[in-house]
C-alpha positions in Angstrom: 4.9 16.2 -16.9 3.7 18.8 -14.8 5.6 17.5 -11.9 8.0 15.0 -9.8 6.2 11.3 -9.5 6.5 10.0 -6.1 8.2 6.5 -5.5 6.7 4.0 -2.4 9.2 1.0 -2.1 9.2 -2.1 0.0 10.5 -1.3 3.4 10.4 -3.6 6.9 7.3 -2.5 9.4 9.5 -0.4 11.7 11.0 2.1 9.0 7.4 3.1 8.5 6.1 3.0 12.0 7.1 3.3 15.7 4.9 2.9 18.6 1.9 2.7 16.6 2.3 6.2 14.2 4.3 6.7 11.1 7.7 7.7 11.3 7.8 9.0 7.5 5.4 8.9 4.5 4.3 5.3 3.8 1.9 3.1 2.5 0.7 -0.1 3.9 -1.1 -2.5 1.8 -2.9 -5.5 3.4 -5.0 -7.6 1.1 -7.2 -5.0 -1.1 -6.9 -2.3 1.2 -4.5 0.6 0.8 -3.8 3.2 4.0 -1.7 6.4 2.8 0.1 7.2 5.9 1.7 10.6 6.6 4.2 11.1 9.4 2.4 11.5 12.8 -0.5 9.2 11.3 -1.6 6.7 13.7 -1.5 3.3 12.3 -5.1 2.0 11.9 -6.0 -0.9 14.6 -7.2 -3.5 11.7 -3.7 -3.5 10.2 -2.2 -6.9 10.4 1.2 -8.5 11.0 0.9 -9.7 7.3 0.7 -6.0 6.0 2.9 -5.0 3.4 4.6 -1.7 4.2 5.7 0.3 1.2 7.8 3.5 2.4 8.5 6.9 0.3 11.9 7.1 -1.2 13.2 9.4 -3.6 11.9 9.3 -7.2 15.2 9.5 -8.8 16.5 6.2 -7.1 14.3 4.2 -9.1 16.8 2.6 -11.0 18.7 1.1 -7.8 15.6 -1.4 -7.3 16.0 -3.0 -11.0 18.6 -5.2 -12.0 20.1 -3.3 -14.9 21.3 -6.6 -16.7 17.6 -8.3 -16.6 15.2 -5.8 -16.0 13.9 -7.2 -12.8 12.4 -5.2 -10.3 14.1 -6.4 -6.7 11.5 -5.2 -4.4 7.2 -4.2 -4.6 6.7 -0.6 -5.6 4.0 2.0 -5.9 4.7 5.1 -8.3 2.0 7.8 -8.2 2.0 10.2 -10.8 1.9 13.7 -10.3 -1.8 14.0 -10.9 -1.9 11.8 -7.3 -4.7 10.0 -8.7 -2.7 7.3 -11.3 -0.7 4.8 -9.8 1.6 2.3 -11.4 1.8 -0.7 -9.1 5.3 -3.0 -9.7 6.1 -6.7 -7.9 9.2 -8.1 -7.4 10.0 -10.1 -10.0 8.1 -7.8 -12.6 10.3 -8.0 -15.6 11.0 -4.6 -17.3 12.3 -3.7 -20.6 15.1 -1.1 -20.4 15.2 1.0 -23.9 18.7 3.2 -24.3 17.6 6.4 -25.9 21.8 7.6 -27.1 23.1 9.6 -29.9 23.7 13.3 -31.0 20.6 15.1 -29.9 17.6 13.2 -28.3 14.2 14.0 -28.3 11.8 12.6 -25.5 8.9 11.9 -26.8 7.2 10.0 -24.6 6.6 10.7 -20.9 6.5 8.7 -17.4 2.6 7.4 -17.0 2.4 6.8 -21.0 1.5 4.1 -22.4 3.2 3.4 -25.9 2.4 0.6 -28.5 4.6 -1.8 -30.0 5.1 1.1 -33.1 4.7 4.2 -31.5 7.8 6.1 -31.3 8.8 7.0 -27.8 12.1 8.9 -28.3 13.8 10.1 -31.7 17.4 10.6 -32.3 19.4 12.9 -34.6 22.7 12.0 -35.8 25.3 14.0 -36.5 24.8 14.1 -40.1 21.3 15.3 -39.4 19.5 12.0 -39.5 16.6 11.5 -37.5 15.6 8.1 -36.3 12.6 7.4 -34.1 12.9 4.7 -31.4 10.1 2.2 -31.2 9.6 -0.1 -28.0 9.7 -3.7 -29.3 6.2 -4.4 -27.0 3.4 -2.2 -26.0 3.6 -1.2 -22.9 4.0 1.7 -20.0 6.6 3.9 -19.2 7.3 4.2 -15.8 10.8 5.8 -15.7 13.3 7.6 -17.4 16.8 7.5 -16.0 19.3 10.6 -17.3 22.7 8.7 -17.2 25.3 12.0 -16.4 28.6 9.6 -17.2 27.3 9.7 -20.6 24.8 11.9 -21.6 21.8 9.6 -22.3 18.6 8.3 -21.3 17.3 5.2 -20.4 13.8 4.4 -20.4 12.1 1.9 -18.0 9.1 0.1 -19.9 6.6 -2.0 -18.1 5.1 -4.4 -20.9 1.7 -5.3 -21.3 0.4 -8.3 -20.4 1.2 -10.9 -23.1 
């Protein structure tokens, strides 16, 4: 991946705008209309009270918005990939599959935004004996986040499964 994705997370209207101007980078979604605001931009007059506001968050904090036991997303979110055009929309209640990558040596194959099929290897693990094991997801889906856990050197893939 050439850069770091951007993360926008559901927030209160007051955290995004004040006096009709954006106080930080945010996204306003009303129905099927999206308005992307930078700090200081004016909020368009057609935005009503029912609009949803998503504020820019540090991408590395994505794991805080996912229940680590159930994989359930705790807030609406949009991930914008480094190409600036590709977006992944997550709704509160979506269930992600959390896939740990643990071993002596880890090689990450799939990156954020990549679609992996059920039989595809998304990572490889080499044991201390030199054996290589390829990790495959239980379902097809899109990689939305890769968390590097620092207290134990390993990774956790967050996979948005495709519809059933």
